[in-house]
N, C-alpha and C positions, 0 to 999 in steps of 0.2 A: 503692292503699290505703296508708296509712302506718301505721310502728308509735308507740302512744303507751305510755311507762311510766308508772304509778301507783304511788305509795307511800301506800298507806295502810293500817293496821289495823282501818277501820270498814268491815264489809261494806256498809251501805245506802249509803256514799260511793262505792263501787267501782259497786254496782248503778245509782246515778244516772248516774254519768260512762260506764260503758258502754253504757246505754241513750240517750246523750246523744251519744256520740262513735262507736258501733258500726256505723252504717252507712258512714261515710267511713274509720274508722282501727281498727285492731285494738289494742285495750287489754290491757296485759300489767300483772301486778300485782306488787307487793314488799310485804311486810309491816312493814317497819322500814326507817330513813333507812341504816342500814349497809350493806342489802343493795342498795342504788342502784348504787353505781359500778361492782361487779361485772356487774350486770345490763343497765348501759349499754355495759360492753364486748361480753357478749355478744349482745344482742338490736340496738343500734345502733339505738335509738329516733329519732324527727325531733323528740319532744318528752317532758319530765319533766314529771309533774304530782305536785308535791309537797303533802301534808296538812301543815298547820303541826305538829300534835300526832301524832306517828306514833311508834309503838316506842321504842328506844332512842336515837336521834339525829331530832331534830324537825326539820322542815321548812326553817327557816332554817341551820341548821347542815348540814344536807344542801347545799342550795344554794351556801352558799359551798364547801364541799369540792369541791364538782363543778367549780364556776368556776374554783377553785384547779389541780384535776388538769387543767383545760383547757389554763390558759396554762402549765402545767408540760410539755404537750404529751402527756400520758399519757393522756387521754381525749380522743375527738372533740368538735366545738364541737355542744352540743346547748341549744334553749332549754329556759327553766325556767318553768313557771308554778306559783306558789305560793298555796295555798287557806287563806285566813286564816277565822279564828275569828270575828271581829267587828272593824269597822270602825276600832275603835284598835289594832289588830294593822298598820294599813300603815306605822306607824312601823319597826315590825321589817321589813316587806318593804323597805322602802327600803335596808336594810342588808344585806339577804341576796344581793345582786347577782342575784337572780331576773329574769327579763326582761317578766313582767307578774304579775298578782295579780288574784284575785277573792276576795269576800268571800261566806262561807257564812249564808244558804242559797243554794245556786245557781239559777241559772236557766239551763236547758238552751239557750236559745237565746243568751245572753252565753258559755256556756261553749263552744260550739259555734264561735262566731266567734272568739273567743280562742284557741283550739285551730288554726283554720284560718288564721288570720293569723301564728301564730309559726311553723307547718308551712312555708307559702307563703314567710315570711320567709327561712327558710334553707335553700329548694330555689333 
């Protein structure tokens, strides 16, 4: 079973993702973007999922920061899945260094498939 770190302040989104991934992944949660890097150091997840709108540091900024920390050698390489609010946000996703993105509302099958592909690619 792999560890997945989810950054969201929306309880419903955590519930949906935990239900979709819970059988094959342990889902850990932080409630703001600033908490992601320390959690990556502590948990060493195989995947980070970032909500576009989360706390004091949104998903795009958090993704860029994580990838910069990886390039600087301060964090392990970890794939990032960005959760977009609408199709028009895809431009932001292309600027985020995220490895993949999905648009809400989430389809459980698509989410599970994307998570498994990113985790498998990392191993």
